[in-house]
DRENVODREN-21451 format. One record per residue: y, x, z of N, C-alpha, C, O, CB in turn. Coordinates in Angstrom, 2 decimals, always signed. Each point is the difference from the previous one (the first is absolute). Glycine has a CB too. Layout:
ATOM    nnorth     neast       nup   canorth    caeast      caup    cnorth     ceast       cup    onorth     oeast       oup   cbnorth    cbeast      cbup
ATOM         Y         X         Z         Y         X         Z         Y         X         Z         Y         X         Z         Y         X         Z
...
***
This chain:
ATOM    nnorth     neast       nup   canorth    caeast      caup    cnorth     ceast       cup    onorth     oeast       oup   cbnorth    cbeast      cbup
ATOM    +75.07    -55.26    +15.80     +0.80     +0.93     +0.76     -0.18     -0.24     +1.50     -0.10     +0.95     +0.78     +1.75     -0.82     -2.67
ATOM     -1.69     -1.38     +2.27     -0.16     -0.34     +1.41     -1.33     +0.54     +0.55     -0.05     +0.51     +1.12     +1.46     -2.56     -1.47
ATOM     -2.47     +1.92     -0.44     -1.32     +0.49     +0.43     +0.03     +1.53     +0.14     -0.52     +0.55     +0.97     -0.61     -2.51     -2.12
ATOM     +1.73     +2.62     +0.19     +0.10     +1.46     +0.07     +0.79     +0.42     +1.23     -0.39     +0.94     +0.69     +0.27     -0.80     -3.20
ATOM     +1.21     -0.80     +2.80     +0.81     +0.30     +1.18     -0.81     -0.21     +1.28     +0.12     +0.79     +0.93     +1.95     -1.45     -2.20
ATOM     -2.89     -0.38     +1.33     -0.84     -0.25     +1.18     -1.00     +1.13     +0.18     -0.25     +0.42     +1.13     +0.52     -2.90     -1.44
ATOM     -0.86     +2.97     -0.78     -0.96     +1.09     +0.09     +0.68     +1.29     +0.47     -0.57     +0.75     +0.80     -0.79     -1.82     -2.63
ATOM     +2.55     +1.32     +1.35     +0.75     +1.18     +0.43     +0.32     -0.11     +1.49     -0.21     +0.95     +0.76     +1.19     -0.68     -3.08
ATOM     -0.47     -1.42     +2.74     +0.33     -0.21     +1.42     -1.23     +0.16     +0.89     +0.10     +0.53     +1.10     +1.75     -2.08     -1.78
ATOM     -3.00     +1.08     +0.21     -1.24     +0.11     +0.79     -0.45     +1.45     +0.16     -0.69     +0.33     +0.97     +0.01     -2.59     -1.80
ATOM     +1.07     +3.13     -0.09     -0.41     +1.41     +0.06     +0.88     +0.83     +0.93     -0.41     +1.08     +0.42     -0.44     -1.31     -2.73
ATOM     +2.05     -0.25     +2.65     +0.92     +0.78     +0.83     -0.57     +0.40     +1.36     +0.16     +1.16     +0.39     +1.67     -2.32     -1.55
ATOM     -2.48     +0.26     +1.92     -0.51     +0.43     +1.31     -0.98     +1.17     -0.09     +0.06     +0.91     +0.82     +0.25     -3.25     -0.04
ATOM     -1.20     +2.32     -1.75     -0.96     +1.10     -0.15     +0.72     +1.29     -0.41     -0.31     +1.08     +0.50     -1.49     -2.73     -1.14
ATOM     +2.76     +1.53     -0.25     +0.79     +1.15     -0.43     +0.74     +0.62     +1.19     +0.01     +1.22     +0.15     +0.24     -2.23     -2.44
ATOM     +0.35     +0.17     +3.11     +0.73     +0.51     +1.17     -0.94     +0.65     +1.00     +0.35     +1.02     +0.61     +1.37     -2.80     -0.95
ATOM     -2.91     +1.21     +0.53     -0.98     +0.59     +0.92     -0.44     +1.37     -0.51     -0.08     +0.95     +0.78     -0.70     -3.25     -0.10
ATOM     +0.50     +2.41     -1.96     -0.41     +1.28     -0.56     +1.14     +1.02     +0.03     -0.24     +1.18     +0.24     -1.40     -2.39     -1.70
ATOM     +2.86     +0.76     +1.22     +1.14     +0.91     +0.07     +0.17     +0.53     +1.42     +0.32     +1.17     +0.18     +0.80     -2.41     -2.07
ATOM     -1.34     +0.39     +2.89     +0.08     +0.44     +1.39     -1.06     +1.04     +0.33     +0.28     +0.95     +0.73     +0.64     -3.17     -0.13
ATOM     -2.13     +2.04     -1.14     -1.07     +0.97     +0.23     +0.32     +1.34     -0.66     -0.27     +1.05     +0.58     -1.39     -2.93     -0.44
ATOM     +2.24     +1.84     -1.33     +0.37     +1.23     -0.69     +1.14     +0.70     +0.73     +0.02     +1.23     +0.09     -0.77     -2.22     -2.28
ATOM     +1.69     +0.21     +2.71     +1.12     +0.58     +0.76     -0.53     +0.79     +1.19     +0.56     +1.04     +0.34     +0.92     -2.94     -1.05
ATOM     -2.55     +1.43     +1.33     -0.55     +0.66     +1.18     -0.73     +1.31     -0.33     -0.24     +0.81     +0.90     +0.02     -3.06     +0.13
ATOM     -0.13     +2.46     -2.29     -0.70     +1.23     -0.38     +0.96     +1.17     -0.05     +1.14     -0.15     -0.44     -2.79     -1.20     -0.88
ATOM     +1.21     +2.53     +1.78     +0.88     +1.17     -0.11     +0.16     +0.41     -1.46     -0.93     -0.12     -0.79     +0.21     +0.88     +3.08
ATOM     +1.89     -0.27     -2.63     +0.26     +0.47     -1.36     -0.44     +1.45     -0.07     +0.44     +0.84     +0.79     +1.52     -2.44     -1.10
ATOM     -2.82     +1.90     -0.65     -0.59     +1.34     -0.09     +0.56     +0.84     -1.16     -0.26     +1.20     -0.08     -1.79     -2.15     +1.09
ATOM     +2.82     +0.32     -1.91     +0.50     +0.74     -1.16     +1.28     -0.66     -0.50     +0.34     -1.12     +0.38     -2.68     +1.83     -1.00
ATOM     +3.04     +0.03     -0.24     +1.20     -0.58     -0.63     -0.39     -1.20     -0.84     +0.77     -0.96     -0.09     +0.34     +3.22     +0.07
ATOM     -2.29     -2.22     -0.59     -0.46     -1.13     -0.79     -0.22     -1.23     +0.89     +0.29     -1.12     -0.41     -1.36     +2.72     -1.21
ATOM     +0.55     -1.36     +2.83     -0.20     -1.10     +0.95     +1.32     -0.60     +0.45     +0.12     -1.21     +0.14     -2.22     +2.29     +0.61
ATOM     +3.10     -0.22     -0.52     +1.32     -0.49     +0.38     +0.59     -0.83     -1.14     +0.57     -1.07     +0.24     -0.22     +3.07     +1.25
ATOM     -0.48     -1.51     -2.70     +0.50     -0.73     -1.16     -0.74     -1.34     -0.14     +0.62     -1.00     -0.34     -0.04     +3.18     -0.80
ATOM     -1.88     -2.19     +1.40     -0.77     -1.25     -0.08     +0.50     -1.02     +1.02     +0.06     -1.19     -0.30     -2.04     +2.49     -0.51
ATOM     +2.32     -0.83     +2.02     +0.54     -0.91     +1.01     +1.33     -0.60     -0.47     +0.25     -1.19     +0.19     -1.38     +2.52     +1.63
ATOM     +1.96     -0.51     -2.42     +1.29     -0.49     -0.50     -0.23     -1.03     -1.10     +0.60     -1.08     +0.01     +0.50     +3.29     +0.57
ATOM     -1.96     -1.88     -1.53     -0.27     -0.91     -1.11     -0.62     -1.30     +0.48     +0.36     -1.07     -0.49     -0.64     +3.03     -1.01
ATOM     -0.65     -1.88     +2.45     -0.62     -1.22     +0.53     +1.03     -0.83     +0.75     +0.02     -1.23     -0.14     -2.23     +2.40     +0.31
ATOM     +3.05     -0.52     +0.62     +1.04     -0.74     +0.72     +0.92     -0.75     -0.94     +0.38     -1.14     +0.28     -0.48     +2.84     +1.51
ATOM     +0.46     -1.07     -2.89     +0.85     -0.67     -0.98     -0.75     -1.12     -0.72     +0.60     -1.01     -0.35     +0.68     +3.14     +0.06
ATOM     -2.59     -1.95     +0.07     -0.79     -1.06     -0.64     -0.17     -1.20     +0.92     +0.01     -1.14     -0.46     -1.21     +2.89     -0.88
ATOM     +1.05     -1.49     +2.64     -0.17     -1.07     +0.97     +1.30     -0.76     +0.20     +0.00     -1.17     +0.36     -1.80     +2.48     +0.78
ATOM     +2.91     -0.63     -1.39     +1.32     -0.60     +0.19     +0.12     -1.29     -0.80     -0.29     -0.04     -1.19     +1.27     +2.32     +1.56
ATOM     -0.55     -3.31     +0.31     +0.22     -1.27     -0.68     +1.35     -0.01     -0.71     +0.77     +0.95     +0.15     -2.19     -2.10     +1.55
ATOM     +1.71     +0.11     -2.45     +1.23     -0.01     -0.77     +1.26     -0.22     +0.84     +1.10     +0.28     -0.48     -2.45     -1.13     -1.40
ATOM     +1.22     +0.37     +3.11     +1.20     -0.34     +0.78     +0.13     +0.80     +1.28     +1.04     +0.63     +0.22     -1.18     -2.89     -1.17
ATOM     -0.86     +2.26     +1.80     +0.05     +0.70     +1.28     -1.16     +0.99     +0.08     -0.99     -0.14     -0.71     +2.09     -1.86     +1.82
ATOM     -0.94     +3.00     -0.24     -1.09     +0.96     +0.19     -1.18     -0.71     +0.63     +0.15     -0.66     +1.03     +1.48     +2.56     -0.80
ATOM     -2.79     -1.77     -0.83     -1.23     -0.58     +0.53     -0.52     +0.92     +1.09     +0.37     +1.18     +0.07     -0.91     -2.30     -2.28
ATOM     -0.32     +0.59     +3.08     -0.58     +0.80     +1.07     -0.62     +1.27     -0.58     -0.72     -0.06     -1.00     +0.28     -2.02     +2.36
ATOM     +0.70     +3.18     -0.74     -0.53     +1.33     -0.31     +0.58     +0.64     -1.25     -0.18     +1.20     -0.19     -1.87     -1.92     +1.30
ATOM     +2.75     -0.02     -1.96     +0.54     +0.62     -1.21     +1.03     +1.07     +0.36     -0.10     +1.13     -0.46     -0.29     -3.25     -0.82
ATOM     +1.37     +1.76     +2.09     +1.02     +0.96     +0.38     -0.61     +1.15     +0.79     +0.38     +1.15     -0.19     +1.33     -2.98     +0.22
ATOM     -2.66     +1.53     +0.86     -0.65     +1.05     +0.78     -0.71     +1.00     -0.91     +0.08     +1.21     +0.23     -0.38     -2.82     +1.67
ATOM     -0.40     +1.12     -2.92     -0.69     +0.89     -0.92     +0.98     +0.89     -0.76     -0.24     +1.20     -0.16     -1.58     -2.89     -0.07
ATOM     +2.91     +1.12     -0.22     +0.99     +0.78     -0.74     +0.63     +1.05     +0.91     +0.11     +1.16     -0.39     +0.35     -3.14     -1.10
ATOM     -0.06     +1.59     +2.69     +0.61     +0.95     +0.93     -0.98     +1.11     +0.38     +0.38     +1.17     +0.03     +1.09     -2.99     +0.84
ATOM     -2.71     +1.46     -0.56     -1.01     +0.99     +0.37     -0.28     +0.94     -1.16     -0.08     +1.22     +0.19     -0.94     -2.85     +1.42
ATOM     +0.88     +1.09     -2.80     -0.25     +0.84     -1.18     +1.15     +0.95     -0.27     -0.23     +1.17     -0.31     -1.15     -2.98     -0.63
ATOM     +2.61     +1.33     +1.06     +1.16     +0.87     -0.20     +0.05     +1.10     +1.05     +0.25     +1.16     -0.33     +0.99     -3.07     -0.68
ATOM     -1.48     +1.56     +2.27     +0.01     +0.99     +1.08     -1.07     +1.06     -0.24     +0.27     +1.20     +0.09     +0.58     -2.93     +1.52
ATOM     -2.07     +1.29     -1.91     -1.09     +0.94     -0.21     +0.24     +0.88     -1.22     -0.28     +1.20     +0.03     -1.27     -2.82     +1.03
ATOM     +2.06     +1.03     -2.13     +0.28     +0.78     -1.21     +1.07     +1.05     +0.27     -0.13     +1.14     -0.45     -0.51     -3.11     -0.97
ATOM     +1.69     +1.60     +2.14     +1.05     +0.97     +0.37     -0.58     +1.14     +0.83     +0.30     +1.17     -0.24     +1.42     -3.01     +0.19
ATOM     -2.55     +1.47     +1.03     -0.60     +1.03     +0.85     -0.85     +0.96     -0.82     +0.01     +1.21     +0.23     -0.01     -2.82     +1.69
ATOM     -0.75     +1.08     -2.88     -0.90     +0.83     -0.80     +0.73     +0.92     -0.96     -0.48     +1.09     -0.31     -1.19     -2.89     +0.50
ATOM     +2.84     +1.38     -0.66     +0.73     +0.86     -0.93     +1.18     +0.69     +0.66     +0.79     +0.67     -0.66     -1.49     -2.17     -1.19
ATOM     +0.83     +1.33     +3.17     +1.01     +0.73     +0.76     +1.41     -0.53     -0.11     +0.95     +0.74     +0.22     -2.36     +1.17     -0.53
ATOM     +1.56     -3.17     -0.02     +1.34     -0.58     -0.07     +0.31     -0.77     +1.28     -0.89     -0.56     +0.63     +0.71     +0.40     -3.13
ATOM     +1.42     +0.15     +2.85     +0.47     -0.78     +1.14     +0.94     -1.05     -0.52     +0.64     +0.19     -1.03     -0.89     +1.75     +2.63
ATOM     +0.34     -3.06     -0.90     +0.99     -1.01     -0.39     +0.97     -0.18     +1.13     -0.32     +0.30     +1.16     -1.33     -1.48     -2.66
ATOM     +2.83     +0.71     +1.19     +0.98     -0.27     +1.03     -0.46     -1.16     +0.86     -0.57     -0.97     -0.51     +2.41     +1.83     -0.96
ATOM     -1.61     -0.77     +2.76     -0.44     -1.06     +0.90     +0.73     -1.31     -0.22     -0.43     -1.05     +0.47     -0.12     +2.79     +1.18
ATOM     +1.66     -1.69     -2.38     +0.77     -1.21     -0.24     -0.41     -0.74     -1.27     +0.61     -1.02     -0.34     +1.26     +2.10     +1.55
ATOM     -2.89     -0.58     -1.93     -0.45     -0.64     -1.23     -1.36     -0.63     +0.24     -0.94     +0.69     +0.40     +2.23     +0.97     -1.82
ATOM     -1.41     -2.95     +1.21     -1.29     -0.66     +0.17     -0.75     -0.01     -1.31     +0.61     +0.12     -1.07     +0.31     -1.54     +2.91
ATOM     -2.26     +1.29     -1.77     -0.80     -0.10     -1.21     +0.41     -1.21     -0.81     -0.08     +0.04     -1.23     -1.81     +1.10     +2.39
ATOM     +2.32     -2.20     -0.51     +0.43     -1.20     -0.71     +1.15     +0.34     -0.94     +0.03     -0.47     -1.14     -0.75     -0.98     +3.08
ATOM     +1.66     +2.25     -1.48     +1.12     +0.41     -0.84     -0.48     +0.87     -1.16     +0.53     -0.07     -1.10     +1.01     -0.06     +3.09
ATOM     -2.53     +0.95     -1.73     -0.47     +0.93     -1.02     -0.77     -0.69     -1.11     -0.04     +0.51     -1.12     -0.05     +1.24     +2.87
ATOM     -0.54     -2.88     -1.48     -0.80     -0.68     -1.02     +0.73     -1.20     -0.58     -0.63     -0.92     -0.52     -1.42     +1.68     +1.69
ATOM     +3.37     -0.77     -1.08     +0.77     -1.01     -0.68     +0.53     -1.09     +0.90     +0.44     -1.04     -0.48     -1.78     +1.53     -1.46
ATOM     +1.30     -0.26     +3.24     +0.57     -1.00     +0.92     +1.51     +0.01     -0.09     +0.59     +0.75     -0.78     -2.54     -0.49     +2.32
ATOM     +2.57     -1.10     -0.76     +1.45     -0.08     -0.05     +0.62     +0.71     +1.17     +1.23     +0.04     +0.13     -1.39     -2.20     -1.33
***
């Protein structure tokens, strides 16, 4: 278990770098927005938001809303919408 945990921990920096690169890409479709949300949730660690995870989720939600014509209240954060407190 310890070895597996070390391998997982070693992969996080590359995952975060790739998530940052994907965050920088423009969203071209509802599928792309959904992919950003799903990737952000996958990058999310078990305790705290990892670098770029929250950004990907927020960007994906914003882009998806724009594409389907929905607006959200300015007082609701993406963190609250995806199960935050």
